[in-house]
C-alpha positions, 0 to 999 in steps of 0.5 A: 462057659464062653470066657471070650464072650464074658470078656467082650464088654470090657475089651470092647470098651478098650477097643473103643477108646483106642479107635476114638483116640486114633481116628477122631479129633478126641486124641491124646490131648483129650485122653491124658486129662481123662487118665489123670481124672480117673487115676486121682479121683474116679478110681480111688472112689470106686476102690473105696466104695467096693471095699467099704460097702460089704462088711469083711469077715476077716475069719471067713476071708482069711484064706483068700487074703493069705492067697492074695498076699502070697500071690502078690509077693510071688509076683514082686519077687519074680520081677525083682529077680530079673536083673539078678539072672546071669543070662538076662541081667546083663541085657537089662537097662536099670531104669527100664526095669525099675519102670516096667517091673510093676507090669509083672505084678500089678493088675487091672482092677477095672476088668477085675471088678467087672469080671468078678460079678459075672463069674460069681455074682455078688459074692464074687464081687466081695471076694475081688474087693477083698483081694483089691483091699489087701493087695493094692497097697502091697503091689503099689509099694512094690511098684514105687520102691524100684523107681524111687530107689533108681530115681532117688525119690523119697519113697515115703513121700511117693507112697503118701501121694499114691491115691490108690494106696490112700483109698484102699487103706482108708477103706479097709480101716473104715470097713473094719471099724464098721463105718459105711457111706451115708445113704444120701451120698451112696448114689453119687458115689455109685455113679462116680464108680460106674463112670470110672469103670467105663472111662478107665477101660476106654482110657486104657485103650486110648493109651495103647502103644506098640511102637516102643516094645522093641526097645528091650525085647528080653525085658518085655518078654520077661515081665509079660511072662510073669504076668500072664503065665507064671502068676496063673500057675502060682495061683493054681498052686496056692489055691491047692495048697490053701484048699480054697473052695471053688468060688475062691479058686475061680476068683483067685485064678481070674485075679492072677490072669488079669491084664496089668494095671492101665495106670502103670504108665501114668505112675512111670511117667509121673516119676520121670521114667519112660512112660511110652515104653511102659504104655507099650507093655500095658498095651500088649498085656491088655491083648494077652489078657484075652488068652491068659484069662480063658487059660486060667479060668478053663484049663487051670480051674 
C-alpha cells in the first residue's frame, strides 16, 4: 500500500491552509477565529459523534483500550522525564517544557479519523473512536497539568473548561448508557463533523510556523523524537505484548505515529505560554508525520 498517497488528501488540506494564509488576504487575522471555532465547537461535536454513533463493546475492545492507555501513559512519562535527565535538564526552560510537553504525546485526531477509515473501513473508524474516547481525556489531563502547575492556574478549572475532555467524557457516558443522537439531528451533526475535519486540517496549515524552532533545539528534538520515533516503537511492543489482532495493531500503530494535535498551540496560548514556539513544533510534527506514519504502517507492521 502506498501510504504517502493515502495521506495525500489530509496533508494537501494542511498545505492548502498554509498557502492561503501566507499568500492571500485570508491571513492569520482570519484563521485565528477559525481555530477557536474548531477547537470550542466543531471538533468537540465531531468527537462526540464519532464516539457515540457505534456502540462500544467494552469486552471486545478491552485489549485495544488497554493498549491505548499504556501508550498514552508511556508518552506522558517520557515527556515529563525530560527535565530530570542530567544531560538535558540543565538546558531546558521550565515554561517552554511545560508548554511543549504535550507535543510529545497528544495526536491529531483530524488525521486519525480520516486515516483509520481508509486503512480498515468502518471497523477501523470505530477502533480509532475507541482510542480517542479513552485517550483524549487522559492526554489532555497530561497536557494541562504541567502548564497549570508552572503557571499557578487552577488545575481543576482548566480541566472543566477543556472542550475536548467534556466532549469525550460525555460521549463515552452516553455510549455506555445506550443513548444515541436523535435521527432528526444526526444529519446536522454529521455536517458539523465534516466541516471540522476540513477546517481543522486547513487551520493547522495556516498556523504552521518555523521561525521559533531554534529557541530550544534540545527540547524541540526531544519532544519530537518521543512523538515520531519512541511512541511507534512502544506501540509495536505493546501490540505484541497484548497480542492484538492485525487490524487492531494497524490502527494502534497509525495512532502512535500521528502528528501532534494542532490544538497544542491553542491550549498553550490560552494558558499564557509561548504559543508561537509550540506552533513551530506542531508545524514540524505535521511534516514529520509524512515519515513516521509510513514507518509505523510499513516497517513496524
